[in-house]
Backbone as JSON Lines, residues from 0, in Angstrom:
{"i":0,"aa":"X","n":[53.09,-66.38,-154.81],"ca":[53.29,-66.08,-156.22],"c":[53.55,-64.59,-156.44]}
{"i":1,"aa":"X","n":[52.85,-63.72,-155.67],"ca":[53.05,-62.29,-155.83],"c":[54.46,-61.87,-155.42]}
{"i":2,"aa":"X","n":[54.99,-62.52,-154.37],"ca":[56.36,-62.22,-153.97],"c":[57.33,-62.58,-155.09]}
{"i":3,"aa":"X","n":[57.12,-63.74,-155.67],"ca":[57.96,-64.17,-156.79],"c":[57.86,-63.19,-157.96]}
{"i":4,"aa":"X","n":[56.65,-62.73,-158.25],"ca":[56.46,-61.76,-159.33],"c":[57.21,-60.46,-159.03]}
{"i":5,"aa":"X","n":[57.14,-59.99,-157.79],"ca":[57.86,-58.76,-157.41],"c":[59.37,-58.95,-157.55]}
{"i":6,"aa":"X","n":[59.87,-60.07,-157.04],"ca":[61.31,-60.33,-157.1],"c":[61.77,-60.45,-158.55]}
{"i":7,"aa":"X","n":[61.04,-61.19,-159.37],"ca":[61.39,-61.31,-160.79],"c":[61.35,-59.96,-161.48]}
{"i":8,"aa":"X","n":[60.34,-59.17,-161.18],"ca":[60.22,-57.83,-161.76],"c":[61.45,-56.99,-161.39]}
{"i":9,"aa":"X","n":[61.83,-57.01,-160.1],"ca":[62.98,-56.23,-159.64],"c":[64.26,-56.71,-160.31]}
{"i":10,"aa":"X","n":[64.42,-58.01,-160.43],"ca":[65.63,-58.56,-161.08],"c":[65.69,-58.15,-162.55]}
{"i":11,"aa":"X","n":[64.59,-58.32,-163.26],"ca":[64.56,-58.01,-164.69],"c":[64.77,-56.51,-164.93]}
{"i":12,"aa":"X","n":[64.06,-55.67,-164.18],"ca":[64.24,-54.22,-164.37],"c":[65.65,-53.8,-163.97]}
{"i":13,"aa":"X","n":[66.19,-54.42,-162.93],"ca":[67.56,-54.11,-162.52],"c":[68.56,-54.41,-163.62]}
{"i":14,"aa":"X","n":[68.41,-55.54,-164.27],"ca":[69.3,-55.92,-165.37],"c":[69.15,-54.96,-166.54]}
{"i":15,"aa":"X","n":[67.91,-54.65,-166.9],"ca":[67.65,-53.72,-168.01],"c":[68.24,-52.34,-167.71]}
{"i":16,"aa":"X","n":[68.01,-51.84,-166.5],"ca":[68.53,-50.52,-166.12],"c":[70.05,-50.54,-166.11]}
{"i":17,"aa":"X","n":[70.64,-51.63,-165.64],"ca":[72.09,-51.75,-165.64],"c":[72.63,-51.61,-167.07]}
{"i":18,"aa":"X","n":[72.05,-52.35,-168.01],"ca":[72.53,-52.3,-169.4],"c":[72.27,-50.94,-170.04]}
{"i":19,"aa":"X","n":[71.18,-50.28,-169.68],"ca":[70.96,-48.91,-170.16],"c":[72.08,-48.01,-169.65]}
{"i":20,"aa":"X","n":[72.46,-48.18,-168.39],"ca":[73.56,-47.41,-167.83],"c":[74.87,-47.66,-168.55]}
{"i":21,"aa":"X","n":[75.1,-48.88,-168.99],"ca":[76.34,-49.21,-169.69],"c":[76.41,-48.55,-171.06]}
{"i":22,"aa":"X","n":[75.27,-48.42,-171.74],"ca":[75.3,-47.85,-173.1],"c":[75.01,-46.34,-173.12]}
{"i":23,"aa":"X","n":[74.66,-45.77,-171.97],"ca":[74.34,-44.35,-171.91],"c":[75.59,-43.53,-172.27]}
{"i":24,"aa":"X","n":[75.47,-42.57,-173.19],"ca":[76.65,-41.78,-173.6],"c":[77.21,-40.96,-172.44]}
{"i":25,"aa":"X","n":[78.47,-41.19,-172.12],"ca":[79.12,-40.51,-171.0],"c":[79.26,-39.01,-171.24]}
{"i":26,"aa":"X","n":[79.32,-38.62,-172.51],"ca":[79.49,-37.2,-172.81],"c":[78.26,-36.38,-172.41]}
{"i":27,"aa":"X","n":[77.13,-37.03,-172.21],"ca":[75.91,-36.34,-171.78],"c":[75.91,-36.05,-170.28]}
{"i":28,"aa":"X","n":[76.81,-36.66,-169.55],"ca":[76.84,-36.51,-168.1],"c":[77.63,-35.27,-167.73]}
{"i":29,"aa":"X","n":[77.02,-34.43,-166.93],"ca":[77.67,-33.22,-166.42],"c":[77.76,-33.36,-164.9]}
{"i":30,"aa":"X","n":[78.89,-33.88,-164.44],"ca":[79.06,-34.17,-163.02],"c":[79.07,-32.93,-162.14]}
{"i":31,"aa":"X","n":[79.27,-31.76,-162.73],"ca":[79.29,-30.51,-161.97],"c":[77.94,-29.79,-162.01]}
{"i":32,"aa":"X","n":[76.91,-30.48,-162.47],"ca":[75.56,-29.91,-162.54],"c":[74.57,-30.82,-161.81]}
{"i":33,"aa":"X","n":[73.38,-30.28,-161.53],"ca":[72.32,-31.07,-160.91],"c":[71.99,-32.25,-161.8]}
{"i":34,"aa":"X","n":[71.77,-33.4,-161.27],"ca":[71.65,-33.82,-159.87],"c":[72.94,-34.36,-159.27]}
{"i":35,"aa":"X","n":[74.04,-34.32,-160.03],"ca":[75.27,-34.97,-159.58],"c":[76.15,-34.1,-158.71]}
{"i":36,"aa":"X","n":[76.1,-32.79,-158.91],"ca":[76.92,-31.89,-158.11],"c":[76.5,-31.99,-156.64]}
{"i":37,"aa":"X","n":[77.48,-31.95,-155.76],"ca":[77.18,-32.0,-154.33],"c":[76.35,-30.78,-153.93]}
{"i":38,"aa":"X","n":[75.35,-31.04,-153.12],"ca":[74.57,-29.94,-152.55],"c":[75.39,-29.33,-151.42]}
{"i":39,"aa":"X","n":[75.12,-28.08,-151.08],"ca":[75.88,-27.41,-150.02],"c":[75.78,-28.17,-148.71]}
{"i":40,"aa":"X","n":[74.6,-28.69,-148.41],"ca":[74.41,-29.4,-147.14],"c":[75.2,-30.71,-147.08]}
{"i":41,"aa":"X","n":[75.64,-31.21,-148.23],"ca":[76.45,-32.43,-148.25],"c":[77.91,-32.17,-147.88]}
{"i":42,"aa":"X","n":[78.31,-30.9,-147.94],"ca":[79.67,-30.5,-147.59],"c":[80.71,-31.36,-148.29]}
{"i":43,"aa":"X","n":[80.55,-31.49,-149.62],"ca":[81.46,-32.3,-150.45],"c":[81.59,-33.73,-149.93]}
{"i":44,"aa":"X","n":[80.48,-34.3,-149.49],"ca":[80.45,-35.69,-149.04],"c":[80.78,-35.89,-147.57]}
{"i":45,"aa":"X","n":[81.22,-34.84,-146.89],"ca":[81.61,-34.98,-145.48],"c":[80.41,-35.27,-144.58]}
{"i":46,"aa":"X","n":[79.23,-34.89,-145.0],"ca":[78.02,-35.14,-144.2],"c":[77.83,-36.65,-143.98]}
{"i":47,"aa":"X","n":[78.29,-37.45,-144.92],"ca":[78.1,-38.9,-144.84],"c":[79.02,-39.55,-143.81]}
{"i":48,"aa":"X","n":[80.0,-38.8,-143.33],"ca":[80.83,-39.32,-142.24],"c":[79.99,-39.52,-140.98]}
{"i":49,"aa":"X","n":[78.93,-38.77,-140.85],"ca":[78.05,-38.9,-139.67],"c":[77.38,-40.27,-139.6]}
{"i":50,"aa":"X","n":[77.15,-40.89,-140.76],"ca":[76.53,-42.23,-140.75],"c":[77.61,-43.3,-140.93]}
{"i":51,"aa":"X","n":[78.87,-42.89,-140.71],"ca":[80.01,-43.83,-140.74],"c":[80.07,-44.63,-142.04]}
{"i":52,"aa":"X","n":[79.81,-43.97,-143.14],"ca":[79.76,-44.62,-144.45],"c":[81.09,-45.3,-144.81]}
{"i":53,"aa":"X","n":[82.17,-44.73,-144.37],"ca":[83.49,-45.29,-144.68],"c":[83.64,-46.71,-144.14]}
{"i":54,"aa":"X","n":[82.98,-47.0,-143.0],"ca":[83.09,-48.32,-142.38],"c":[82.24,-49.37,-143.08]}
{"i":55,"aa":"X","n":[81.05,-49.0,-143.56],"ca":[80.14,-50.01,-144.1],"c":[80.06,-50.05,-145.62]}
{"i":56,"aa":"X","n":[80.58,-49.06,-146.3],"ca":[80.42,-49.02,-147.77],"c":[81.09,-50.19,-148.48]}
{"i":57,"aa":"X","n":[82.18,-50.68,-147.94],"ca":[82.89,-51.8,-148.59],"c":[82.28,-53.15,-148.24]}
{"i":58,"aa":"X","n":[81.34,-53.17,-147.31],"ca":[80.71,-54.43,-146.91],"c":[79.49,-54.78,-147.76]}
{"i":59,"aa":"X","n":[79.03,-53.84,-148.55],"ca":[77.88,-54.1,-149.41],"c":[78.33,-54.85,-150.66]}
{"i":60,"aa":"X","n":[77.45,-55.68,-151.21],"ca":[77.84,-56.41,-152.42],"c":[78.07,-55.45,-153.59]}
{"i":61,"aa":"X","n":[78.98,-55.83,-154.43],"ca":[79.32,-55.0,-155.58],"c":[79.05,-55.8,-156.85]}
{"i":62,"aa":"X","n":[77.96,-55.47,-157.51],"ca":[77.57,-56.2,-158.72],"c":[78.61,-56.08,-159.81]}
{"i":63,"aa":"X","n":[79.34,-54.98,-159.84],"ca":[80.34,-54.81,-160.89],"c":[81.46,-55.85,-160.78]}
{"i":64,"aa":"X","n":[81.73,-56.33,-159.58],"ca":[82.74,-57.39,-159.42],"c":[82.26,-58.7,-160.03]}
{"i":65,"aa":"X","n":[80.99,-58.99,-159.85],"ca":[80.4,-60.21,-160.41],"c":[80.36,-60.1,-161.93]}
{"i":66,"aa":"X","n":[79.84,-58.99,-162.43],"ca":[79.73,-58.79,-163.87],"c":[81.13,-58.71,-164.49]}
{"i":67,"aa":"X","n":[82.05,-58.03,-163.8],"ca":[83.41,-57.91,-164.29],"c":[84.13,-59.24,-164.42]}
{"i":68,"aa":"X","n":[83.74,-60.21,-163.58],"ca":[84.35,-61.54,-163.66],"c":[83.97,-62.24,-164.96]}
{"i":69,"aa":"X","n":[82.72,-62.05,-165.4],"ca":[82.24,-62.7,-166.62],"c":[82.5,-61.87,-167.87]}
{"i":70,"aa":"X","n":[82.47,-60.55,-167.71],"ca":[82.68,-59.64,-168.84],"c":[83.75,-58.61,-168.43]}
{"i":71,"aa":"X","n":[85.01,-58.99,-168.4],"ca":[86.06,-58.12,-167.87],"c":[86.22,-56.78,-168.59]}
{"i":72,"aa":"X","n":[85.89,-56.72,-169.86],"ca":[86.05,-55.46,-170.59],"c":[84.8,-54.6,-170.57]}
{"i":73,"aa":"X","n":[83.76,-55.09,-169.88],"ca":[82.47,-54.42,-169.87],"c":[82.42,-53.26,-168.88]}
{"i":74,"aa":"X","n":[83.21,-53.35,-167.82],"ca":[83.22,-52.32,-166.78],"c":[84.64,-51.81,-166.57]}
{"i":75,"aa":"X","n":[84.79,-50.51,-166.33],"ca":[86.13,-49.99,-166.04],"c":[86.59,-50.44,-164.65]}
{"i":76,"aa":"X","n":[87.9,-50.59,-164.48],"ca":[88.44,-50.94,-163.16],"c":[88.22,-49.77,-162.21]}
{"i":77,"aa":"X","n":[88.0,-50.11,-160.94],"ca":[87.72,-49.08,-159.96],"c":[88.96,-48.5,-159.3]}
{"i":78,"aa":"X","n":[90.08,-49.08,-159.54],"ca":[91.32,-48.61,-158.93],"c":[91.99,-47.58,-159.84]}
{"i":79,"aa":"X","n":[92.55,-46.56,-159.2],"ca":[93.29,-45.55,-159.94],"c":[94.76,-45.94,-159.87]}
{"i":80,"aa":"X","n":[95.29,-46.34,-160.99],"ca":[96.68,-46.77,-161.05],"c":[97.55,-45.63,-161.54]}
{"i":81,"aa":"X","n":[98.39,-45.13,-160.65],"ca":[99.33,-44.09,-161.06],"c":[98.69,-42.73,-161.27]}
{"i":82,"aa":"X","n":[97.58,-42.45,-160.64],"ca":[96.94,-41.14,-160.7],"c":[96.83,-40.6,-162.12]}
{"i":83,"aa":"X","n":[96.14,-41.29,-162.95],"ca":[95.96,-40.86,-164.34],"c":[94.69,-40.03,-164.46]}
{"i":84,"aa":"X","n":[94.85,-38.87,-165.07],"ca":[93.73,-37.94,-165.22],"c":[92.54,-38.58,-165.93]}
{"i":85,"aa":"X","n":[92.78,-39.28,-167.01],"ca":[91.7,-39.89,-167.78],"c":[90.98,-40.95,-166.97]}
{"i":86,"aa":"X","n":[91.71,-41.72,-166.18],"ca":[91.12,-42.77,-165.36],"c":[90.2,-42.18,-164.3]}
{"i":87,"aa":"X","n":[90.61,-41.12,-163.66],"ca":[89.78,-40.48,-162.64],"c":[88.52,-39.9,-163.28]}
{"i":88,"aa":"X","n":[88.65,-39.31,-164.45],"ca":[87.5,-38.76,-165.16],"c":[86.48,-39.85,-165.46]}
{"i":89,"aa":"X","n":[86.96,-41.03,-165.85],"ca":[86.07,-42.16,-166.12],"c":[85.35,-42.57,-164.84]}
{"i":90,"aa":"X","n":[86.07,-42.63,-163.73],"ca":[85.46,-43.03,-162.46],"c":[84.4,-42.01,-162.0]}
{"i":91,"aa":"X","n":[84.65,-40.74,-162.24],"ca":[83.66,-39.71,-161.89],"c":[82.38,-39.94,-162.69]}
{"i":92,"aa":"X","n":[82.52,-40.15,-163.99],"ca":[81.34,-40.41,-164.84],"c":[80.63,-41.69,-164.42]}
{"i":93,"aa":"X","n":[81.41,-42.72,-164.09],"ca":[80.83,-43.99,-163.66],"c":[80.05,-43.84,-162.36]}
{"i":94,"aa":"X","n":[80.53,-42.97,-161.48],"ca":[79.78,-42.75,-160.23],"c":[78.44,-42.09,-160.51]}
{"i":95,"aa":"X","n":[78.4,-41.23,-161.53],"ca":[77.13,-40.6,-161.94],"c":[76.19,-41.65,-162.52]}
{"i":96,"aa":"X","n":[76.71,-42.54,-163.34],"ca":[75.91,-43.61,-163.92],"c":[75.38,-44.52,-162.82]}
{"i":97,"aa":"X","n":[76.25,-44.89,-161.89],"ca":[75.83,-45.78,-160.79],"c":[74.73,-45.13,-159.97]}
{"i":98,"aa":"X","n":[74.88,-43.86,-159.66],"ca":[73.84,-43.16,-158.89],"c":[72.52,-43.15,-159.66]}
{"i":99,"aa":"X","n":[72.59,-42.86,-160.93],"ca":[71.38,-42.81,-161.76],"c":[70.7,-44.17,-161.86]}
{"i":100,"aa":"X","n":[71.49,-45.22,-162.07],"ca":[70.88,-46.55,-162.23],"c":[70.25,-47.01,-160.92]}
{"i":101,"aa":"X","n":[70.87,-46.71,-159.8],"ca":[70.27,-47.09,-158.51],"c":[69.0,-46.28,-158.25]}
{"i":102,"aa":"X","n":[69.01,-45.01,-158.63],"ca":[67.8,-44.2,-158.47],"c":[66.66,-44.74,-159.34]}
{"i":103,"aa":"X","n":[66.97,-45.04,-160.6],"ca":[65.94,-45.57,-161.51],"c":[65.45,-46.94,-161.05]}
{"i":104,"aa":"X","n":[66.34,-47.74,-160.53],"ca":[65.96,-49.06,-160.03],"c":[65.02,-48.93,-158.83]}
{"i":105,"aa":"X","n":[65.32,-48.02,-157.93],"ca":[64.44,-47.78,-156.79],"c":[63.08,-47.29,-157.25]}
{"i":106,"aa":"X","n":[63.09,-46.39,-158.21],"ca":[61.84,-45.85,-158.76],"c":[61.02,-46.95,-159.44]}
{"i":107,"aa":"X","n":[61.68,-47.78,-160.22],"ca":[60.99,-48.88,-160.91],"c":[60.39,-49.86,-159.91]}
{"i":108,"aa":"X","n":[61.05,-50.02,-158.77],"ca":[60.56,-50.93,-157.74],"c":[59.19,-50.55,-157.2]}
{"i":109,"aa":"X","n":[58.8,-49.31,-157.4],"ca":[57.47,-48.88,-156.93],"c":[56.35,-49.65,-157.63]}
{"i":110,"aa":"X","n":[56.64,-50.22,-158.79],"ca":[55.62,-50.98,-159.52],"c":[55.19,-52.23,-158.75]}
{"i":111,"aa":"X","n":[56.0,-52.67,-157.8],"ca":[55.62,-53.82,-156.97],"c":[54.32,-53.55,-156.22]}
{"i":112,"aa":"X","n":[54.02,-52.3,-155.97],"ca":[52.77,-51.94,-155.3],"c":[51.59,-52.36,-156.18]}
{"i":113,"aa":"X","n":[51.73,-52.2,-157.48],"ca":[50.69,-52.6,-158.43],"c":[50.56,-54.13,-158.48]}
{"i":114,"aa":"X","n":[51.68,-54.81,-158.35],"ca":[51.68,-56.28,-158.43],"c":[51.05,-56.9,-157.19]}
{"i":115,"aa":"X","n":[51.35,-56.3,-155.99],"ca":[51.01,-56.99,-154.76],"c":[50.56,-56.03,-153.66]}
{"i":116,"aa":"X","n":[49.84,-55.04,-153.94],"ca":[49.32,-54.02,-153.03],"c":[50.15,-53.8,-151.76]}
{"i":117,"aa":"X","n":[49.64,-54.21,-150.59],"ca":[50.28,-53.89,-149.32],"c":[51.7,-54.45,-149.24]}
{"i":118,"aa":"X","n":[51.87,-55.75,-149.45],"ca":[53.2,-56.36,-149.34],"c":[54.12,-55.86,-150.44]}
{"i":119,"aa":"X","n":[53.56,-55.52,-151.56],"ca":[54.35,-54.93,-152.63],"c":[54.91,-53.58,-152.21]}
{"i":120,"aa":"X","n":[54.13,-52.84,-151.42],"ca":[54.61,-51.56,-150.89],"c":[55.79,-51.79,-149.94]}
{"i":121,"aa":"X","n":[55.7,-52.83,-149.14],"ca":[56.81,-53.17,-148.23],"c":[58.06,-53.53,-149.04]}
{"i":122,"aa":"X","n":[57.87,-54.37,-150.07],"ca":[58.99,-54.75,-150.94],"c":[59.58,-53.49,-151.6]}
{"i":123,"aa":"X","n":[58.73,-52.6,-152.07],"ca":[59.18,-51.35,-152.72],"c":[60.0,-50.49,-151.77]}
{"i":124,"aa":"X","n":[59.55,-50.38,-150.53],"ca":[60.27,-49.57,-149.55],"c":[61.64,-50.19,-149.25]}
{"i":125,"aa":"X","n":[61.66,-51.5,-149.05],"ca":[62.94,-52.18,-148.79],"c":[63.88,-52.01,-149.97]}
{"i":126,"aa":"X","n":[63.36,-52.17,-151.18],"ca":[64.17,-52.02,-152.39],"c":[64.7,-50.6,-152.53]}
{"i":127,"aa":"X","n":[63.86,-49.62,-152.24],"ca":[64.28,-48.21,-152.33],"c":[65.37,-47.91,-151.3]}
{"i":128,"aa":"X","n":[65.21,-48.41,-150.08],"ca":[66.22,-48.19,-149.04],"c":[67.54,-48.87,-149.41]}
{"i":129,"aa":"X","n":[67.45,-50.08,-149.96],"ca":[68.65,-50.81,-150.39],"c":[69.4,-49.99,-151.45]}
{"i":130,"aa":"X","n":[68.68,-49.48,-152.43],"ca":[69.31,-48.68,-153.48],"c":[69.83,-47.35,-152.95]}
{"i":131,"aa":"X","n":[69.16,-46.8,-151.95],"ca":[69.59,-45.54,-151.35],"c":[71.0,-45.67,-150.75]}
{"i":132,"aa":"X","n":[71.32,-46.83,-150.19],"ca":[72.66,-47.04,-149.65],"c":[73.72,-46.84,-150.73]}
{"i":133,"aa":"X","n":[73.46,-47.36,-151.91],"ca":[74.42,-47.26,-153.02],"c":[74.46,-45.83,-153.58]}
{"i":134,"aa":"X","n":[73.34,-45.15,-153.56],"ca":[73.31,-43.74,-153.99],"c":[74.16,-42.91,-153.03]}
{"i":135,"aa":"X","n":[74.02,-43.16,-151.74],"ca":[74.82,-42.43,-150.75],"c":[76.32,-42.68,-150.95]}
{"i":136,"aa":"X","n":[76.67,-43.91,-151.26],"ca":[78.08,-44.22,-151.51],"c":[78.61,-43.41,-152.69]}
{"i":137,"aa":"X","n":[77.83,-43.33,-153.77],"ca":[78.27,-42.55,-154.94],"c":[78.39,-41.07,-154.59]}
{"i":138,"aa":"X","n":[77.46,-40.56,-153.81],"ca":[77.49,-39.15,-153.44],"c":[78.63,-38.86,-152.46]}
{"i":139,"aa":"X","n":[79.04,-39.87,-151.73],"ca":[80.19,-39.75,-150.82],"c":[81.5,-39.81,-151.61]}
{"i":140,"aa":"X","n":[81.59,-40.72,-152.56],"ca":[82.84,-40.93,-153.31],"c":[83.11,-39.84,-154.35]}
{"i":141,"aa":"X","n":[82.07,-39.36,-155.01],"ca":[82.28,-38.45,-156.15],"c":[83.07,-37.19,-155.8]}
{"i":142,"aa":"X","n":[82.77,-36.49,-154.71],"ca":[83.58,-35.29,-154.41],"c":[85.05,-35.62,-154.19]}
{"i":143,"aa":"X","n":[85.33,-36.8,-153.64],"ca":[86.72,-37.2,-153.44],"c":[87.4,-37.49,-154.78]}
{"i":144,"aa":"X","n":[86.66,-38.12,-155.68],"ca":[87.21,-38.38,-157.01],"c":[87.47,-37.07,-157.76]}
{"i":145,"aa":"X","n":[86.53,-36.14,-157.64],"ca":[86.7,-34.84,-158.31],"c":[87.89,-34.09,-157.72]}
{"i":146,"aa":"X","n":[88.07,-34.17,-156.4],"ca":[89.23,-33.52,-155.77],"c":[90.53,-34.15,-156.27]}
{"i":147,"aa":"X","n":[90.53,-35.47,-156.41],"ca":[91.71,-36.16,-156.96],"c":[91.96,-35.71,-158.39]}
{"i":148,"aa":"X","n":[90.89,-35.62,-159.15],"ca":[91.01,-35.18,-160.55],"c":[91.59,-33.76,-160.61]}
{"i":149,"aa":"X","n":[91.14,-32.89,-159.75],"ca":[91.65,-31.52,-159.73],"c":[93.12,-31.46,-159.33]}
{"i":150,"aa":"X","n":[93.53,-32.31,-158.38],"ca":[94.94,-32.36,-157.98],"c":[95.82,-32.81,-159.13]}
{"i":151,"aa":"X","n":[95.33,-33.77,-159.92],"ca":[96.09,-34.26,-161.05],"c":[96.22,-33.16,-162.11]}
{"i":152,"aa":"X","n":[95.14,-32.39,-162.3],"ca":[95.18,-31.3,-163.29],"c":[96.19,-30.23,-162.89]}
{"i":153,"aa":"X","n":[96.31,-29.99,-161.58],"ca":[97.24,-28.96,-161.1],"c":[98.68,-29.45,-161.22]}
{"i":154,"aa":"X","n":[98.89,-30.73,-160.91],"ca":[100.27,-31.28,-160.89],"c":[100.89,-31.35,-162.26]}
């Protein structure tokens, strides 16, 4: 029963956090400031090449594809069609939202420790690591999106 409670808690908080991310005002996001700006040690996302992120990032499930199937106007498309400046800017902001929602979801998962002590801690760690993969993907992609955005501004 405790496992079920932890799983239900994670699902419910994940859905709530997702919808908070959808309604969060994009104008409040400053992608060139902490916590979204790349740290020097990240080398504009190149550090993630060491963990071969390019190979495995597309193999993880993408909730936006599932949600987009049922609510097509709810999420922006992830493809940049014709290198449009506004489209890239949206994707940069969306990467910030995605990083934030995964961070909050991982943080919320810590409550499983309260629900189920020892095993809840294991569930929390697994959930945090799972979300960390998606945070790394956003931190890997964002510098590339910003570079694309800058190229479009110059052209």
